[in-house]
C-alpha positions in Angstrom: -220.3 25.8 -93.9 -221.7 29.3 -94.1 -221.3 32.1 -91.8 -224.6 32.2 -90.3 -224.3 28.7 -89.5 -221.0 29.3 -88.1 -222.2 32.3 -86.0 -225.3 30.1 -84.6 -222.9 27.3 -83.5 -220.8 30.4 -81.6 -223.8 31.5 -80.0 -225.0 28.3 -78.8 -221.6 27.4 -77.1 -221.7 31.0 -75.3 -225.3 30.0 -73.9 -223.8 27.3 -72.0 -222.5 29.8 -69.7 -225.2 32.3 -69.8 -227.0 30.5 -67.2 -224.4 30.6 -64.4 -224.4 33.5 -62.0 -221.0 34.4 -61.9 -220.3 37.4 -59.8 -219.0 40.0 -62.3 -215.8 40.9 -60.0 -214.5 37.2 -60.2 -211.4 36.2 -61.6 -211.8 33.2 -63.6 -209.4 30.6 -65.0 -210.5 29.2 -68.4 -208.9 26.0 -69.5 -208.5 26.5 -73.1 -207.4 29.4 -75.9 -208.6 33.0 -75.3 -210.3 33.1 -78.8 -212.6 30.2 -77.8 -216.3 31.1 -77.6 -216.5 30.6 -73.9 -213.5 32.2 -73.3 -214.8 35.2 -75.3 -218.3 34.7 -73.2 -216.4 35.0 -69.8 -214.3 37.9 -70.4 -217.3 39.9 -71.5 -219.1 39.3 -68.5 -216.2 39.1 -65.8 -213.3 41.5 -64.6 -210.7 38.9 -65.3 -210.2 35.8 -67.3 -206.9 34.1 -67.6 -206.6 31.3 -70.2 -204.6 28.2 -70.2 -203.7 24.8 -71.3 -204.0 21.6 -68.8 -200.2 20.9 -69.2 -199.3 24.8 -68.6 -202.0 25.0 -65.3 -200.7 22.0 -63.8 -196.9 22.9 -63.5 -195.6 23.6 -59.7 -194.7 27.0 -60.6 -197.7 27.8 -62.3 -199.5 26.5 -59.1 -197.3 28.3 -56.5 -197.8 31.8 -58.6 -201.8 31.3 -58.7 -202.9 29.4 -55.4 -205.9 31.0 -54.0 -206.0 33.8 -56.9 -209.1 32.2 -58.9 -212.8 32.3 -57.9 -213.7 30.0 -60.5 -212.0 27.4 -62.9 -213.8 26.6 -66.2 -213.0 23.7 -68.3 -215.5 21.9 -70.8 -213.6 19.3 -72.8 -210.0 20.0 -72.0 -209.4 18.0 -69.0 -211.3 15.1 -70.9 -209.0 15.3 -73.6 -206.1 14.6 -71.7 -207.5 11.3 -70.1 -206.3 12.4 -66.7 -209.4 14.2 -65.4 -209.4 13.1 -61.7 -205.5 14.1 -61.5 -205.8 17.4 -63.1 -209.1 18.3 -61.4 -207.2 17.8 -57.9 -204.2 19.4 -59.1 -206.2 22.5 -60.2 -208.1 22.9 -56.8 -205.1 25.1 -55.3 -205.4 28.1 -57.7 -209.5 28.3 -56.7 -210.3 29.9 -53.6 -211.2 28.0 -50.6 -215.3 27.4 -50.8 -215.6 28.3 -54.6 -216.6 26.0 -57.2 -214.2 24.9 -59.4 -216.6 24.8 -62.6 -220.0 25.4 -63.1 -220.5 22.3 -65.2 -218.9 19.1 -66.3 -219.6 17.7 -69.7 
């Protein structure tokens, strides 16, 4: 794939987030790697983005450290890859602040 095509694909992925009205002062947990397009887009727009994988973020010690910390939790495909979406989503609710959405969409 040539560089122009790769850049076009990167911009399409970033466009997934541009429609959502995040508050710029938000703390966001992104389920994925920091070098992913969506993590980069979040980092460009928001004050703090923490990235982590599903296995890391469902650990009890991690949950205790971050309970109530995040305004949003964003995951596009990683939860589905694990095949335990319902369990993981419930487990990830603790780090999110009460009354906040856990993800702007679900693929």
